[in-house]
C-alpha positions in Angstrom: 24.9 -27.8 27.8 21.3 -26.7 27.1 20.1 -30.3 26.9 21.6 -31.0 30.4 19.8 -28.0 31.8 16.5 -29.1 30.3 17.0 -32.6 31.7 17.7 -31.3 35.1 14.5 -29.2 35.0 12.4 -32.2 34.0 14.0 -34.4 36.7 13.3 -31.9 39.5 9.6 -32.1 38.6 9.5 -35.8 39.3 10.7 -35.5 42.9 7.6 -36.2 45.0 7.3 -33.4 47.7 4.7 -33.0 50.4 4.7 -29.9 52.5 4.2 -30.4 56.3 4.1 -27.4 58.7 5.5 -25.2 55.9 8.5 -27.5 55.2 8.9 -29.8 52.2 9.2 -33.5 52.9 9.9 -36.3 50.5 7.7 -39.2 51.4 9.4 -42.2 49.7 12.9 -40.7 49.1 14.7 -42.5 51.9 13.3 -45.9 50.8 14.2 -45.1 47.2 17.8 -44.3 48.2 18.1 -47.5 50.2 16.8 -49.6 47.3 19.0 -47.9 44.8 21.6 -50.3 43.3 24.5 -47.8 43.8 23.5 -45.7 46.7 21.8 -48.4 48.9 25.0 -50.4 49.4 26.9 -47.1 50.1 24.4 -46.2 52.8 24.7 -49.7 54.4 28.5 -49.6 54.2 28.5 -46.2 55.8 26.2 -47.5 58.6 28.4 -50.6 59.1 31.5 -48.5 59.3 29.9 -46.2 61.8 28.7 -49.1 63.9 32.2 -50.5 64.1 33.6 -47.1 65.0 30.9 -46.6 67.6 30.4 -49.9 69.4 28.2 -48.3 72.0 25.7 -47.3 69.3 24.8 -44.4 67.2 22.6 -41.5 68.3 19.7 -40.5 66.1 20.8 -36.9 66.4 23.7 -37.7 64.1 21.6 -38.8 61.2 22.3 -35.6 59.2 26.0 -36.1 59.5 25.8 -39.9 58.8 23.7 -39.7 55.7 23.5 -36.1 54.5 26.2 -36.3 51.9 24.7 -39.4 50.4 21.2 -38.0 50.3 22.4 -34.8 48.6 24.5 -36.8 46.1 21.5 -39.0 45.3 19.1 -36.2 44.7 21.7 -34.4 42.5 22.4 -37.5 40.5 18.8 -38.6 40.0 16.8 -35.4 40.2 19.3 -32.6 39.4 18.6 -31.0 42.9 21.9 -29.7 44.3 20.5 -28.4 47.6 17.6 -30.4 48.9 15.4 -28.3 51.1 14.8 -29.8 54.5 17.1 -32.7 53.8 17.2 -33.7 57.5 13.7 -35.1 57.1 15.1 -37.6 54.6 18.3 -38.4 56.6 16.1 -39.1 59.6 13.9 -41.5 57.6 17.0 -43.1 56.2 18.5 -43.6 59.7 15.3 -45.3 60.9 15.1 -47.6 57.8 18.8 -48.6 58.3 18.4 -49.3 62.0 15.3 -51.4 61.2 17.3 -53.5 58.7 20.2 -54.0 61.2 17.8 -55.0 64.0 
């Protein structure tokens, strides 16, 4: 149990964070998630499912709901961060990257 706690502490230090207007942002995290062998396909499946369920298109305002769970699961799995501060900045970037791939 102690080893796991140490690993989590080490992993959280590797999450690149930049503060903008007093809020943390994660510059490459959305791209990292999309390129991940496990989470990338999950994100794209989620997007495809949503596109089929909403043939008139998705609104950008729903990006937190669309991808928030996957972003939090990714950061917990890879960095040991359970509650990512300002995670909407990542979900928005992920939404934009996904729509660029679909277009």
